[in-house]
N, C-alpha and C positions, 0 to 999 in steps of 0.2 A: 190779745188779737183780738181783729173784728170777725163777728156773727157771719160762718161760710156751712157748705155742707161736705159731712163722711160721702165721699162718693168711692165705690169699689174699688176702681180705677183711676178714681182720681179722688183719692185721701186728700183729708186736709190736711191744713200746714199742723194744725199741732199732732198729728196722729202721725205724721210725717218726723216728726222734731221727736215725737214720744223715739222711735227708733234710731233716729238720727241724730236729733240737737242732742248734746252734750256737752258738760264739762272738757275739759282739756288741760290739765297741768300735769306739771312734773319737775325734780327737783331732777338733774341728771343721774348725777351719785345716786340715789336716792332709788329714780327709776330703773335702773340698768339693774342695779340691787336684790330689787324685789319681781323687777320682770325675769331675772335670770333665775332665780329661785326654781321653776321648774318649766316644764312645757304645756302649759297648761294656759285656758281663758278663762278665766274664771266669773268676771264680772262684766260691763258695759267698758271695751274702748280697754279691757286685758289686766286694768287693776284700779285700785282706789285714786291713783295719782292719772286715770285717765288720757295714757300715753296711747295707746292705737296700738301699740308697737310689740313683739312676742319676740327680743330679743334674744332666746331660749331654746327656740324652732331653727335644728338643722338635720333634719331628713328634707325637708324642704329646698331647695336653694337657686337663686337664679337659672344656673346652669341645667338645672332637671326639669323646672315646672313644665315646660314645652309637654313632659311626655304626663300630664293631668289628664284622668276622666272619671267619670263620677263611679267611684265603689258601691254606692247605694244611693235610695231616697227615702222619702215616706212624704207621704200626700195627708194632710186633713187640711184645719179651716185655714184664710189666708198668713202668711207670716211677716209682721212687717218689725218681729224681733232680732235683736243681734242673738246666734246662737253660744254657747257658754259653755265652755268645758273644764271638768276635774274629775281626775282622777279615771280618766280614761272613759271618763260615760261625755254625753252631750246633751243641754238642758234648751231647752225654749218653748216660748208662751204662741198660741195658735188663736185665732180668732174664735175660734167652733167655742173656745172657752177652759180647752184644757191649756195642760203644764205635762211636755211631755219631757220623759227620761228615757236616751235611749246609749248601748255602748257603742263607742267611735267607730263599732265594725258592721253595728246596724243592728245590734239585740235588742226587742222592745224591754225595758226593765218597767216601768209606770208608767201610768199619766191620770193627771189628777184633774176633776172638774170642777176649777172655781167659778162657772158661771161665765155670764153674759153683760154686759153693762147696756142697759137700753136706754134711748131716746128717741121718742115718736119724729121729735124736728129736725133727726138725723139722719144722713142718706148714706149708706146705710143706719137702720135705726137701734141696730145691734153689734156690739164690739164685745169680743173676748180679750184674751190675754193680749197685751199691743207693746207693752215696755219689758227690756230684758232682764232677767233673773240675773242675781247673785249668790252664790254659793260662797259660804264661808265653815266655820265651826265654832260652835258652843260645845268648851270640854274638848272630848276628841272627838263627837258627833257635827259630822255635815249635815250642813243645811241649807238649804234653796228659799231665799229672798224672793219674794214676787209683786211687783206690784202692782199697778193700773191692768186695770180688766175685768174680769167679772165680778170681781172680789168686792158685790155688795153686800153690810147685813142686813138683816131683817130691820132693822131700825131704818135702814134707809142711806145708809154713809158708806163711802167708800174705804177700801180695806188694805191696809198691809197685810199678808201674809206669809208666814215660815210653816216651810214644809222639811220632812223626815228626807233628807237625800238616797236616804237607799229605799226608800218604801215607798216615799210620797203624800206620807201621812201629815196631815196638818196641824202641829207644835202651836200656835200660836195664830190669832189674827188680832189688829189692832186698827181700831175706827181711827181713820183719816182724813183732812179737813175741816170745814168748818162747817160748809152746804151741807147737805141731806146729795147724793148722788144721786140724780145722773149729774147736780150742777157741779159738784168739787170729782177732780181723773187724775189719777197719776199716770203724765203720760213721760215721764223720766222714765229713769230706774233707781232701783236703790242702788248703796253703795254703801258694803260691809268695810268699818273700820276704826278699830282701837277698840273691840266689843258691842262697838255700835249699827246700825244703822241711818244715813243718807236717805229721804225722799222729798221730791220738788212736790209740788198741788197747784193745778191749777185748772180751768174750764174743762167739759167736755161741750164741745163743738160750738163756745162761747154762750149759750144758751140756756143762765146769763154769762158773765162772766161774775168768777168769784176773787175771793181775797186772796194773789198769789204769798206762799207762805216757803218754807223749807220747815220739815220736822225732821227730831232729831230722837229715834227710839230705841231703848235697850236688846242688846239683842237675844239674848236670854228670853226677854222675857215679855218684848212686845210692849213695856210700857212707855209711854215718849216724856223723854227725859227735857230737851226744850223745843221752840219754835221762833222763825224768826217770820215777821209781816213783812212784805215788800211792799205793799199796801196800808196806809193808815187805817186805825181801828174805824170799821165802820162804813168802808172802801170797798171797792171792785178794782179789781185791774194787778197789770205786775206779776202776771204770775210766769212761775214755774213750771214751765214744759216741758223743760231741758236736765241734764243728769250732773250733780253737782260732783266736783273733783276735791281731794283731801289729802292736802301734802301733809310732806313730814312734819314739817316744823306747828302742825297744830291749826292747819287756816283752813275752810274751806271757801270756795270760788262756786259762783251761782250765775247764773247769766236769767237775766228780766226782760219781757215782756209788752206789749201795750197800756197802757194804765187807763183807767174807764176814767167815769166823768165824778172827777171829786173834789168840794169844794177845796180841803184844805190843800191838795195838791196831791202827787205824786212821782217827788226829786227820785226814786228808787227805779220808776221802770224805766224802759228801755238802758241799762243799767246793767254793767260788770261788776257785783261784788262783791268783796271780802269779808265773810265772817269770824270769827273765835269758833273753832271748832266744840268745844267746852260746853258754852253756852250760847251759839247764836246769835251773840255781838256782834252788832258790824265793825270793823275794826280800819274796810276802806272802802270809798265807789269810786267807780267814775261812767257819767253816762252820755251817750252817745247824742252826736246834734245833728237827728235825721227828721225828717218830715212828718210830722202827726199822720197818723194810720196805722199799717199794723207794719211798722219794721221793727221789730222782732231782732232779739239776739237770738241764736240758734242755741249754740254752747258755746264755753269755753274750753280753751289750751293753754296747758302751761309748757312752756321748752325753759330750753337755758341758749344763752348767746355770751361768749367771752365772760364766761364765770357770773355773769346776770341773768338769774332765773326772772324767766318772765311769765306772763301770760296774754293768751290771746284770743279774738273770738269772731269768724264773723257777720254780718249783721245782712238782713235780706238786704238792704242797700247794696248788696257786692262789694263792699270792703273787709279784709281781714283788718282789724287793730290790734298793736302789737301795743304792752304795756308790760312796766314793773310789777314785778309780785310786792308785795309791800309798800306800796308808792303808790297807788291809782288814781288818786287825785293830782300826781303832775303831769296824765295828762301823757299821751301815745307817742312812746319811741319812734313807732313807725307806719306806715297804715299804705297796702296796696287792695285795688283794687285787683278782686277775680273774676266777678262776671256783674254783666247789668241787672240792675236795681229792680226785682218782682215782688211784691208784697206773697205772692201765692209759688209756692214749691213747685207746681208743674210749670210754668211758666220762666222763671228763669233758674229756680231752683239753687236759693242763697243760706241752707240750712245744715251740709250738712260739717260735724269735727274734724279739725283735723287730726295728725299722724304727728309725732315726731321721732327720728331714730335716733337722737342725739346729734345729729350732722345737719340731715335736713329738716324740714317743715312741708308736711304733704297735707294740701289742698283742694278740693275739689265742690265741683258748683254747676254751674250753669254756662249761657254761652259767654264767649267771649273772644274779641279779634278774632283769627281765621274761624275760632270756634262755633262753630251758629247752631250746636245744640247741646256741647256741653263741655266742661275741661276738666283736666286735673293739669294743677302746677306745683312745682320747686320751690321754696324760699329760702333765701336763706336770714337763718332766723335775726342775725344782727342788721339787718338792713331792711328786709321784704323785696331785694330785688329778686327779678323771678332768673330763676338755675334754669329749667325747660319748663313747654307746655305740652300737651300732649291732646288731642282732641279726641272726644268719646261720645258712641249713638244717643246720649241724649243727657239731663240737666241728674247728676248725681246725688243722689237723698239720703244715700244712708251715709253713717261715718266708715270714712278711710282707714284700712287697717294697712299695718306693715310688719315684715318680719327681714334678717338681716339681706340688704340687696335686690327686696324686689317689695313693690307699693301694689295696695289690691282697693280697686275701689268699682263698685257695681252700679249699671245702671239703663232703664229700659227694662229686656230681653237678657243682659248680659254682665258676666266678670273677668274684667279686665285686672290680668297680669302685666304689670310697668319693673321695666328696670329704673330702682330708685338713682339710678346712676345719672341717666341716661333720660329718662321717662321712655324710651323704647318699649314696645310690646312684645311680650313673651309670649303669653299667652291668652287665648279669649273663649269663655265656654259660655251657650248660648240657651235659653232656655223654650225650645221650641214649641212647649204647649199653650193652648188657648188663654189668654189673660192674660198672659205673661209678664213679670213688672218687679222688678226685685227694688224693696223699698231699704229693705234694714239693712244696715250694716254685717259684713264678712267677719268670720273669724276664723284664726289659723293656731295649730295646734296637735303635737303627734302625728306632725308630716299629712295631717288635713288639713282641708279648707270649707268650709261650714259655710252656707247663704241661705234666706230662705226665705220665697218668693210668694208673693199675691195671689198668685193660682193655688197657693197651698200648696208646695211642695217643698219639703228641706233638702238640699243636694248637699252631698258630702262628697269633693274632691278630692282623690289620694293617688296616688304610684300605681303602676299596674306591679304584681307582684314580682319578685325575681327568683331566679331559679334558687333554692331553701340548701344552702352549705351545708358540711359537718357542723354539728355543734361543736365547741371546745369547754375548755373545765381547766376550774384550776387544782381542780383535787386530782388525787391519784388514781391513774389511769384503770380503767377496768381491769379484774383481770375474771378468768374464769370461776363459776361457782363449784363447779361439777368436778372431782377430780378426773386427772387424765384418760384419755379412753384407752384401756388395755389393747394391746396390738393379740390378735386370736392367737393361741398354740396350739400344732397340732399335735397328736400321741398316738406316737406307735403301736402297734397293739398286732396281736393274728392278724391272718389273709380273713380270719373268719366273721373278725369283729370292723362296722365300717367306721373312717375315716370320722372324727367330730368337733367341733369347731366350737367356741367357749364365747356364747354373746355378747353383746355389747351393752353397761350397761346401759338406758336411759335417762337422760337426766330429769327432774321432776319440773313438772314444769310451772310457770312464774304464775304466783299471786296476785290477784290488779288489788288494789283498794282506790275508789274514786275516791276524790278531793273534798267533793259536795254532800260525805255520808254523814248523815244524824251522829254517827259514832267516834267522828274527828271534832275536835275544838278550836271553832271560827272567831279570833276576837279582833277586840280594838278598827273595828272599822272593814276588815276584811268579809267577803261575802260572798254567797253565791251570784250568778250570772247565769244567762243562757249562753251555750255555745253551741253552732252547728255541725262543727270540726271534730267536738269531744264527747268520747265515751257516756252516755247516758244522757249527752246533748245540756249538758253543765260545766263549768266551770267553778272556780273561787277565785276570784281577782282582788283588788286593793288589799294585798298585802306586800309591806314593808311603811312605813313612817307612822307604827303604831303597830298597822296590823301585821296579823297571825296567823298561819295556818300550822294545827298540831293533829299528824295520824299517831291517834291513841293504841291501834292494838295490831300493831307488825308484827304477826306470826311467824317464828322459824324454831323448826324443833330441835336443832342442837346447834350450838354459840361457836361462829367463826364468823369469816369475811364472805361477803355476798356483793353480785353485785344488784343492785338498786336505778334502777330506769325509770325516772321522771319522764312526766310527759303534761307540757309546758306550753304555752301562747303567748308569742312576744309578737307584737306587729309596728312595734316600734323600732326601737337602740336597742342596741347590747342590754342587759339588767345581768345583775349579781343580786341573790339570795344566800343568807347564811342558814346552814343545815346544823341544827345539831342532834344527836342521836342519844335518848337515855339522858337528858339532862347534860349532855358535857358540851365541850368547846364547840361555839360554832365552826366549822369549814366552809368557807366561800365558792359556792360555785358562780362560773357565769357563763348565761344563755346571750345565744344568738338571738338579735331583734331583727326580722324580715325590713321592716323601715317602709314597709308596704301598707300601714292601718289595717291590715286585715288578721281580725282578731278571733276569726274563728280557724284557723291553719294551727295543727299539733305537729311540733315539731318533740324531737327524746335527747335526754340527754345523761349517759348514764356514770355512773360512779361505782367506787369503792366502799362498802362499809361494814363496820362489825358488828353484828348483833348477838344479843343475849339471847339462850334460849328461854321460848315461850313467846311474853307478849313485850316488843319496845315503842319508846314513840321518837318521833321524826317531828322536831319543829323545824318549818320554813319562816324565815324571821330578814327584814331589815331596816333595821332604823332610821337611814338618814334617806334612804331614797327609794326607789320603789320597786317591789319584785316583778317576775312575770307573774302571769295567770295560772295556776294548777288544775292540768284536767285530772289525773290520776300518778299512781307510784305504782308500778310492779317489783316483786321480789321471789 
């Protein structure tokens, strides 16, 4: 990339790529398995293969997205990162230097200040967290890996940071890159795969260029395991400002930028490169025949066509190039012009990674043909033929995202939802705030769409809440816990004695036990979260997949059968949870999900339980899926 300014509303190509330029690759069978595992969006483009597709999203469909509206929004600094979603929490970075964590219903969990990278030669001179986070587990502990932004150490080196996903506390920091910051910068996003984190290195503002690199780091310790140098030793250029993609067969695909002035030459510049995921040695390479200048590749996409695994990328020359995985040297299988050539994203916008849903490849960019501002196209992955084209009101700079039946592309001040079958517009949201400009790609998970804007707003779009139906349970239907009310009896007495009635016994009041109480055992990743509709303003979430909630001192005066009322929150699809009394066999109960993304609305489920006299324990768990969030129980 050549030297340029970073302007807040006319941001540098590099910064745009940080959020939009990325690798995109996928073996279809592996992609489907990984994407369908859970309705999350835990990393840039949803998974390590960079598909940009969430097959598990079923709450939103092409038939109902017209009913979307803003459920909540949060204002911070400019947002160029793609929000990521994991286990009911959305994480995003901001130019104010913070990484934020909120529940998907809009309740703040934490924010961690990582600082801002500064360079007086850039405009603006301060940049906060610009790359997308990646969420993974170290053992059973969820971790957020954060790249480029304010992660600069005291000795002036750019850093990769691991944060505790529950608290935001820093677990480790690792110096990344060979040049002191602000020269070295992580525009791309970290990818967590097989116990390691992969991150690309380029320059900030090209002042000056640095040696392009891909670095592999141990996810548990932050120790550097391997480094790939895209430019020869002692040379600068071939920056990797896009996000790598890791395939199931042990390869990493990266795209590189323009070369510097190196006497030895830079054969890996302007290229798509295949690396061994273990040691980052070069397996294959293909270099585009583009003019000298700033004709970088934005990001790599992998897809499948007729049983052949492919990899492709759009270049700033406006052409999408498709190659065979594991055979890059053979050259392109096909190439299709998507937009006019332009070295600057604002003028043409040829930097957005594509999405692949197993059927079509969805690519977006700047102006082309009758689309005078920007366009989104669906391509046949085998031939590159255009299936449909949809014109939008500006160049698409953020990554394209998709879920069954729907394609999402952001541009200018709008979020566009299109039919994946026809390209027909299904829904458009317009941000009317001053300075509105969507740079980062959107994400979709758990019935919600998240998108950040340069005006500082993070928007959460969801469906309006439907009427709450009566909850159902697979447990035995509840029965009264108090004896039947006796019928008053009249006693015949002498006329001098008044007639009296035997009073009706008053049922005992229920005892309430809060889920977040310190008397309970909250383990395995389950944690307390704020909840505006819950008793006490809190609930326990992340029950399931190893997370458990045990009420330790549920007390009754005598042994018998009781009605247990469970107060819970489920803004997604129906969920189940096992309920074990005093260590006994778990009974599986089904909890109704509203499907509206509202994780503050409390519902109730009544079940019948047998309790011992005195203290009892009640354990809620789910070994293979997520349970609802729990507010409290009453007996």
